[in-house]
MIVEX-207044 format. One record per residue (C-alpha): residue in one letter; y, z, x. Coordinates in steps of 0.5 Angstrom, whole numbers, plus 2048, in hexadecimal, padded with zeros to 3 digits. Layout:
<rs>
 residuo   v   w   u
       A   Y   Z   X
...
</rs>
This chain:
<rs>
 residuo   v   w   u
       X 80E 7CC 7FB
       X 810 7CC 802
       X 80B 7CE 807
       X 80C 7D5 80A
       X 805 7D6 80E
       X 7FF 7D1 80F
       X 7F9 7D3 812
       X 7F3 7CE 813
       X 7EC 7CF 816
       X 7ED 7D6 818
       X 7E7 7DA 81C
       X 7E7 7E1 81E
       X 7E1 7E5 821
       X 7DF 7EB 825
       X 7D9 7E9 829
       X 7D4 7E8 825
       X 7D8 7EA 81F
       X 7DB 7E4 81B
       X 7E1 7E7 816
       X 7E3 7E0 814
       X 7E1 7D9 816
       X 7E6 7D2 814
       X 7EA 7D6 80F
       X 7F0 7D2 80C
       X 7F5 7D4 808
       X 7FD 7D4 807
       X 803 7D8 804
       X 809 7D4 801
       X 810 7D7 7FF
       X 80F 7DC 7F9
       X 808 7DD 7FA
       X 805 7E4 7F9
       X 7FE 7E5 7FC
       X 7FA 7EB 7FC
       X 7F4 7EA 801
       X 7EE 7ED 7FF
       X 7E7 7EF 803
       X 7E2 7F4 805
       X 7E4 7F9 80A
       X 7E2 7F6 811
       X 7E2 7EE 80E
       X 7E9 7ED 813
       X 7EF 7EF 80E
       X 7F3 7F3 813
       X 7F0 7EE 819
       X 7F3 7E8 815
       X 7FA 7EB 814
       X 7FA 7ED 81B
       X 7F9 7E6 81D
       X 7FE 7E3 818
       X 803 7E8 81B
       X 801 7E6 822
       X 7FE 7ED 824
       X 7F7 7EA 825
       X 7F4 7E4 828
       X 7EF 7DF 824
       X 7E9 7DB 826
       X 7EC 7D4 823
       X 7F0 7D1 81E
       X 7F7 7D0 81D
       X 7FD 7D4 81A
       X 804 7D1 818
       X 80A 7D5 816
       X 810 7D1 813
       X 815 7D1 818
       X 81A 7D7 818
       X 816 7DA 813
       X 818 7E2 813
       X 811 7E6 813
       X 810 7ED 812
       X 80A 7F1 813
       X 808 7F8 811
       X 802 7FA 815
       X 7FC 7FF 813
       X 7FE 804 818
       X 805 803 81B
       X 807 806 821
       X 80E 807 824
       X 811 80B 82A
       X 811 812 829
       X 818 814 82B
       X 81B 80F 826
       X 81E 812 820
       X 81C 80F 819
       X 822 80B 818
       X 821 808 81F
       X 81A 807 81E
       X 81C 802 818
       X 820 7FE 81D
       X 81B 7FE 822
       X 817 7F8 820
       X 81D 7F3 822
       X 81F 7EE 81D
       X 825 7E9 81D
       X 82A 7EE 81A
       X 827 7F4 81E
       X 828 7F0 824
       X 82F 7EE 822
       X 831 7F6 820
       X 82F 7F7 827
       X 833 7F2 82A
       X 839 7F4 826
       X 838 7FC 828
       X 838 7F9 830
       X 83E 7F5 82F
       X 842 7FB 82C
       X 840 7FF 832
       X 842 7FA 837
       X 849 7FA 83A
       X 84D 7F4 837
       X 848 7F3 831
       X 845 7EC 834
       X 843 7E7 82E
       X 845 7EC 829
       X 848 7E7 824
       X 842 7E3 824
       X 83E 7E9 823
       X 842 7EB 81D
       X 841 7E4 819
       X 83A 7E5 81B
       X 839 7EC 818
       X 83D 7EA 812
       X 839 7E4 811
       X 832 7E8 811
       X 835 7EE 80D
       X 833 7F2 813
       X 838 7F7 811
       X 834 7F9 80B
       X 82D 7FA 80F
       X 82D 801 811
       X 82F 803 809
       X 829 7FF 807
       X 825 802 80C
       X 827 809 80A
       X 826 807 802
       X 81F 804 803
       X 81D 80A 807
       X 820 80F 802
       X 81B 80B 7FD
       X 815 80D 801
       X 817 814 801
       X 819 814 809
       X 820 817 809
       X 821 81A 810
       X 823 814 814
       X 824 818 81A
       X 81D 81B 81A
       X 819 819 820
       X 813 814 81F
       X 80F 819 823
       X 810 81E 81E
       X 80E 819 818
       X 807 819 815
       X 803 813 814
       X 805 812 80D
       X 80C 813 80F
       X 80B 80E 815
       X 808 809 810
       X 80E 809 80B
       X 813 809 811
       X 80F 802 813
       X 80F 800 80C
       X 817 801 80B
       X 818 7FD 812
       X 814 7F7 80F
       X 818 7F7 808
       X 81F 7F8 80C
       X 81E 7F1 80F
       X 81E 7ED 809
       X 819 7E8 80C
       X 817 7E2 809
       X 80F 7E4 809
       X 80D 7EB 809
       X 806 7ED 80C
       X 804 7F4 809
       X 7FD 7F7 80B
       X 7FC 7FD 806
       X 803 7FE 804
       X 801 804 7FF
       X 7FE 808 804
       X 802 80F 804
       X 806 80D 7FF
       X 806 812 7F9
       X 806 80F 7F2
       X 80E 80E 7F1
       X 80F 80B 7F7
       X 809 806 7F6
       X 80C 804 7EF
       X 813 803 7F3
       X 810 7FF 7F8
       X 80D 7FB 7F2
       X 813 7FA 7EF
       X 817 7F8 7F6
       X 812 7F3 7F7
       X 812 7F0 7F0
       X 819 7EF 7F1
       X 81A 7ED 7F8
       X 81B 7E5 7FA
       X 815 7E5 7FF
       X 80E 7E2 800
       X 808 7E7 801
       X 802 7E8 804
       X 7FF 7EF 803
       X 7F8 7F3 804
       X 7F8 7F9 7FF
       X 7F2 7FD 7FC
       X 7F7 7FF 7F6
       X 7F5 7FA 7F0
       X 7FB 7FC 7EC
       X 800 7FA 7F1
       X 7FC 7F4 7F3
       X 7FC 7F2 7EC
       X 803 7F3 7EB
       X 806 7F0 7F1
       X 801 7EA 7F3
       X 800 7E4 7F0
       X 7FB 7E1 7F4
       X 7F5 7E4 7F7
       X 7F2 7E2 7FE
       X 7EA 7E4 7FF
       X 7E6 7E5 806
       X 7DF 7E5 804
       X 7D9 7E3 808
       X 7DE 7E0 80E
       X 7E1 7DB 809
       X 7E8 7DC 805
       X 7E9 7DB 7FE
       X 7EF 7DA 7FA
       X 7F1 7DC 7F3
       X 7F7 7DA 7EF
       X 7F8 7E0 7EB
       X 7F9 7E7 7EC
       X 7F4 7EC 7ED
       X 7F1 7EC 7E6
       X 7F0 7E5 7E6
       X 7ED 7E5 7ED
       X 7E8 7EA 7EA
       X 7E6 7E5 7E4
       X 7E6 7DF 7E9
       X 7E2 7E3 7EF
       X 7DC 7E4 7E9
       X 7DC 7DD 7E8
       X 7DB 7DB 7EF
       X 7D6 7E0 7F0
       X 7D2 7DE 7EA
       X 7D3 7D7 7ED
       X 7D0 7D9 7F4
       X 7CB 7DC 7F1
       X 7C8 7D7 7ED
       X 7C9 7D2 7F3
       X 7C5 7D6 7F7
       X 7C0 7D7 7F2
       X 7BF 7CF 7F1
       X 7BF 7CE 7F9
       X 7B9 7D3 7F9
       X 7B5 7CF 7F4
       X 7B7 7C9 7F7
       X 7B6 7CC 7FE
       X 7AE 7CE 7FC
       X 7AD 7C7 7FA
       X 7B0 7C4 800
       X 7AD 7C9 805
       X 7A6 7C7 802
       X 7A8 7BF 803
       X 7AA 7C1 80B
       X 7A4 7C4 80C
       X 79F 7BF 809
       X 79D 7B9 80E
       X 7A0 7BC 814
       X 79D 7B6 817
       X 7A1 7B1 813
       X 7A7 7B5 815
       X 7AA 7AF 819
       X 7AA 7AB 813
       X 7AD 7B0 80E
       X 7B4 7AE 80C
       X 7B9 7B1 811
       X 7BF 7B2 80C
       X 7BA 7B6 808
       X 7B8 7BB 80E
       X 7C0 7BC 80F
       X 7C0 7BD 808
       X 7BB 7C2 808
       X 7BE 7C6 80E
       X 7C5 7C6 80A
       X 7C1 7C9 804
       X 7BE 7CE 808
       X 7C5 7D1 80A
       X 7C6 7D2 803
       X 7C0 7D5 800
       X 7C0 7DA 806
       X 7C7 7DC 804
       X 7C7 7E4 802
       X 7CC 7E5 7FD
       X 7CD 7ED 7FC
       X 7D0 7EE 7F5
       X 7CC 7F4 7F4
       X 7CD 7F7 7ED
       X 7C8 7FD 7EE
       X 7CA 803 7EB
       X 7CA 809 7F0
       X 7C9 80F 7EB
       X 7C8 814 7F0
       X 7C6 81B 7EE
       X 7CA 821 7F0
       X 7C7 827 7F2
       X 7C7 82C 7EC
       X 7CE 830 7EA
       X 7CE 836 7E6
       X 7D3 838 7E0
       X 7D8 83C 7E5
       X 7DB 837 7E9
       X 7E2 838 7EC
       X 7E7 83D 7EA
       X 7EE 83E 7EC
       X 7F2 844 7EA
       X 7FA 845 7EB
       X 7FA 841 7F1
       X 801 841 7F5
       X 803 83D 7FB
       X 809 83B 7FF
       X 80C 839 805
       X 813 83C 806
       X 817 839 800
       X 812 834 7FE
       X 80D 837 7F9
       X 806 833 7F8
       X 803 838 7F3
       X 806 83D 7EE
       X 802 841 7EA
       X 7FC 83C 7EA
       X 7F6 83D 7E6
       X 7F0 838 7E4
       X 7E9 838 7E2
       X 7E5 832 7E4
       X 7E0 830 7DF
       X 7D9 82C 7E0
       X 7D9 825 7E2
       X 7E1 825 7E1
       X 7E5 81F 7E5
       X 7EC 821 7E7
       X 7F1 81D 7EA
       X 7F7 820 7EE
       X 7FE 81C 7EE
       X 805 81D 7F0
       X 80A 81B 7F6
       X 809 81C 7FD
       X 80B 823 7FF
       X 809 827 7F8
       X 803 82A 7FB
       X 7FD 826 7F9
       X 7F9 826 800
       X 7FB 82D 801
       X 7F8 82F 7FA
       X 7F1 82B 7FC
       X 7F1 82F 802
       X 7F2 836 7FF
       X 7EC 834 7FA
       X 7E8 832 800
       X 7EA 839 804
       X 7ED 835 809
       X 7F4 838 807
       X 7F5 83F 804
       X 7F9 841 7FE
       X 7FF 846 7FF
       X 7FC 84A 7F9
       X 7F7 848 7F3
       X 7EF 847 7F3
       X 7EA 841 7F4
       X 7E3 843 7F1
       X 7DE 83D 7F3
       X 7D7 83D 7EF
       X 7D1 83E 7F3
       X 7CE 837 7F2
       X 7D4 833 7F4
       X 7D3 82E 7F9
       X 7D9 82B 7FC
       X 7DA 824 7FE
       X 7E1 824 802
       X 7E4 81D 804
       X 7EB 81F 807
       X 7F0 81B 80A
       X 7EF 81D 811
       X 7E7 81D 811
       X 7E6 817 815
       X 7E2 81A 81B
       X 7DC 816 81D
       X 7D8 815 824
       X 7DA 80E 825
       X 7D4 80D 82A
       X 7CF 80E 824
       X 7CC 809 81F
       X 7CF 809 818
       X 7C8 80A 815
       X 7C7 810 81A
       X 7CE 813 817
       X 7CB 814 810
       X 7C4 815 812
       X 7C6 81B 816
       X 7C8 81E 80F
       X 7C2 81C 80B
       X 7BD 817 80B
       X 7BD 816 804
       X 7C1 817 7FD
       X 7BE 819 7F7
       X 7BF 814 7F1
       X 7BC 818 7EC
       X 7B5 817 7E8
       X 7B1 817 7EE
       X 7B5 811 7F1
       X 7B9 812 7F8
       X 7BD 80D 7FD
       X 7BC 80D 804
       X 7C2 80E 809
       X 7C2 807 80A
       X 7C2 805 803
       X 7C7 809 801
       X 7CC 806 807
       X 7CA 7FF 804
       X 7CC 801 7FD
       X 7D3 803 800
       X 7D3 7FC 804
       X 7D0 7FD 80B
       X 7CC 7F8 80C
       X 7C5 7F9 810
       X 7C9 7F6 816
       X 7CF 7FA 816
       X 7CB 801 815
       X 7C8 800 81C
       X 7CE 7FE 81F
       X 7D2 804 822
       X 7D8 808 81F
       X 7DD 805 824
       X 7DC 7FE 821
       X 7DE 800 81A
       X 7E5 7FE 817
       X 7EA 804 814
       X 7E7 802 80D
       X 7E0 802 80F
       X 7E1 809 813
       X 7E4 80C 80C
       X 7DE 809 808
       X 7D9 80C 80D
       X 7DD 813 80D
       X 7DC 812 805
       X 7D5 811 806
       X 7D4 817 80A
       X 7D7 81B 805
       X 7D3 819 7FF
       X 7CD 819 803
       X 7CD 820 803
       X 7CB 820 7FB
       X 7D1 824 7F9
       X 7D2 827 7F2
       X 7DA 828 7F3
       X 7DE 822 7F6
       X 7E5 823 7F9
       X 7E8 81C 7FB
       X 7EF 81D 7FE
       X 7F1 815 7FE
       X 7EB 812 7FF
       X 7ED 80B 7FD
       X 7F2 80A 803
       X 7EF 804 808
       X 7E9 803 803
       X 7E8 7FC 801
       X 7E8 7FA 7F9
       X 7E0 7F9 7F9
       X 7DF 800 7FC
       X 7E4 803 7F7
       X 7E0 800 7F1
       X 7DA 803 7F4
       X 7DD 80A 7F5
       X 7E0 809 7EE
       X 7D9 808 7EB
       X 7D6 80D 7EF
       X 7DB 813 7ED
       X 7DA 810 7E5
       X 7D3 812 7E6
       X 7D4 818 7EA
       X 7D0 81E 7E7
       X 7D5 823 7E9
       X 7DC 825 7EA
       X 7E2 821 7ED
       X 7E9 822 7F0
       X 7EC 81C 7F2
       X 7F3 81C 7F6
       X 7F5 814 7F6
       X 7FB 810 7F5
       X 7F7 80A 7F3
       X 7F8 80A 7EB
       X 7F3 805 7EA
       X 7EE 809 7ED
       X 7F0 80F 7E9
       X 7F0 80C 7E3
       X 7E9 80A 7E4
       X 7E6 811 7E6
       X 7EA 817 7E4
       X 7EA 81A 7DD
       X 7F1 81E 7DE
       X 7F6 81F 7E3
       X 7FA 825 7E6
       X 801 823 7E7
       X 804 826 7ED
       X 80C 826 7EB
       X 80E 82A 7F1
       X 810 831 7F3
       X 80A 834 7EF
       X 80B 830 7E9
       X 804 82D 7E7
       X 802 82A 7E0
       X 7FB 829 7DE
       X 7FB 822 7DA
       X 7F5 820 7D6
       X 7F4 818 7D8
       X 7F4 813 7DE
       X 7FA 811 7E2
       X 7FC 80B 7DD
       X 7FC 810 7D7
       X 800 815 7DB
       X 805 80F 7DD
       X 805 80C 7D6
       X 807 814 7D3
       X 80C 815 7D9
       X 810 80E 7D7
       X 80F 810 7CF
       X 812 817 7D1
       X 818 814 7D5
       X 819 80F 7CF
       X 819 815 7CA
       X 81E 819 7CE
       X 823 813 7CF
       X 822 812 7C7
       X 824 81A 7C6
       X 82A 819 7CA
       X 82C 812 7C7
       X 82F 815 7C1
       X 834 819 7C5
       X 836 813 7C8
       X 837 80F 7C2
       X 83B 815 7BF
       X 840 815 7C5
       X 841 80D 7C5
       X 842 80D 7BD
       X 848 812 7BE
       X 84B 80E 7C4
       X 84A 808 7C0
       X 84E 80B 7BA
       X 853 80F 7BE
       X 854 80C 7C5
       X 858 811 7CA
       X 85E 80E 7CC
       X 860 80D 7D3
       X 865 812 7D6
       X 86C 810 7D9
       X 869 812 7E0
       X 862 80E 7DF
       X 867 808 7DD
       X 86B 809 7E3
       X 864 80A 7E7
       X 861 803 7E4
       X 867 7FF 7E6
       X 867 802 7ED
       X 860 800 7EE
       X 861 7F9 7EC
       X 866 7F8 7F1
       X 862 7FC 7F6
       X 85C 7F8 7F5
       X 860 7F1 7F6
       X 863 7F4 7FC
       X 85C 7F6 7FF
       X 859 7EF 7FD
       X 85F 7EC 801
       X 85E 7F0 807
       X 856 7EE 807
       X 857 7E7 806
       X 85C 7E7 80C
       X 857 7EB 810
       X 852 7E6 80F
       X 856 7E1 811
       X 858 7E4 817
       X 851 7E6 819
       X 84F 7DE 819
       X 856 7DC 81C
       X 853 7DD 823
       X 85B 7DF 825
       X 85A 7E6 825
       X 859 7EA 82B
       X 853 7EF 82D
       X 857 7F5 82A
       X 85A 7F2 824
       X 853 7EF 822
       X 850 7F6 823
       X 856 7F9 81F
       X 855 7F4 819
       X 84D 7F5 819
       X 84E 7FC 818
       X 853 7FB 813
       X 84F 7F6 80F
       X 84A 7FB 80C
       X 84F 800 80A
       X 853 7FB 806
       X 84C 7F9 803
       X 84B 800 801
       X 852 801 7FE
       X 852 7FB 7FA
       X 84B 7FE 7F7
       X 84E 805 7F5
       X 854 802 7F2
       X 850 7FD 7EE
       X 84C 802 7EB
       X 852 807 7E9
       X 855 801 7E6
       X 84F 7FF 7E2
       X 84F 806 7E0
       X 856 806 7DD
       X 855 800 7DA
       X 850 802 7D5
       X 856 807 7D3
       X 85A 804 7CD
       X 862 803 7D0
</rs>
């Protein structure tokens, strides 16, 4: 395989914090690599280094010469006055720059260099570039191409940036959390797009189904080192468990040997000078292994939620609209004890508005919401990340509670609770401003759970959380003795946590589905298949009639058919003449301009007439 990227001995640190040290790996043509690590371990930093946006302490990064690389940042930025379409062309590549050259040439008197530009435009297929941009934007549900960037939400901006990277058709695509802000339909479209695309890929994502279906290799940063697994996410889980077990055994063996060697080192200090030097060196190497701390804690966090009564939450005849957009249309629902509900639906169908209505942040147009007296909400919202950056991490949580009840008289201190959610003692006593984006979300999650709620409402809790944290959160919610509502586009997360779904289809059409997301998707596929089967007999009947009694071509259609053959031949000839003339170098500037305008017109006419010719050719003459 042709090497696209080779990284050797890469080291990066921020002050005393070493993210990774002397790591080496490569990406070859056709490889699709998923990058996995805990929040704060340096995933985004590594991608920024590879894209040239950030420096590093040591090592070498070598790309293949003339390699086209595109990078989707976690938080992209564009000049506010650009339109959506202009933003798609903002980060220049050779095709975009060529289009700009062509437009400048056409605006310049005399059109200098037009002939060469036309040849280059044809060679790079630049004529189709804008059409492709609009097509991908539409798939990502961005349809107002003239909307200003400053009016886009963060999610819309991320989708515009994603379109920007895909349009360039790079050799190597680097993606940082591409599924954030994508609804389920868009995520599945992106899955299929990347599976079909002829490119190499390096990607950070928390979406484990996406990772499993798109990536064929996993790169893990763990304890400042990098580990490569030649398989998808499921394979990685198996092999990582083997690696963890092997490391654990090695540490235990080293500890046993260390005790023996330590006793030997302490014995007869007067004879130290006569000891074998190699044995002393071996002792210090052994000490490094024995003192490793491998954090693979599997302790179950079985937190006791505060008491919740029989009356939980009752919504009756709720209506809510924004102009012509209906969110709720006579919606009624009674929550039961320990219910775990997932909410799914495309962006813009009102999921977050519905949650805010239940929490009292948005008022319904009509209807009533009645909350039980014992209900204590824990609300994780998309815009709740507001901390005092000058506080220490431990202080943020201790300001809420010093301990959390586990039941049976057991308690966890704030520090122990934070440690379960992967905040080491060192990180706990660090300042909030030093945390990565994912670590800040994890801290926010801890502040919600530390209040010991009995009704959790989680609006997109999985965005920017690493896979290890998601596993901890999933286990917590599975054992949670209370009610849960989860809005999420993470299909794997929904499958593990919820008992049933509310499906938002748009315009107030909300359906209750008894099962998790995979069940819903299977049901939906079977329903669509059944609908096709129901339509199939009609098609067969129509086909059978046509086979037995084909319609004859009318006189007018015969004349049209004959004329089309002549027209197509003439147009093909004209196209050939134009192309020869454009390449001859003998045309004046005006002739060049005229023929460059005529060529796409001829191509369109050929396509239209050929389609009509095919239609008529199916009718018996």
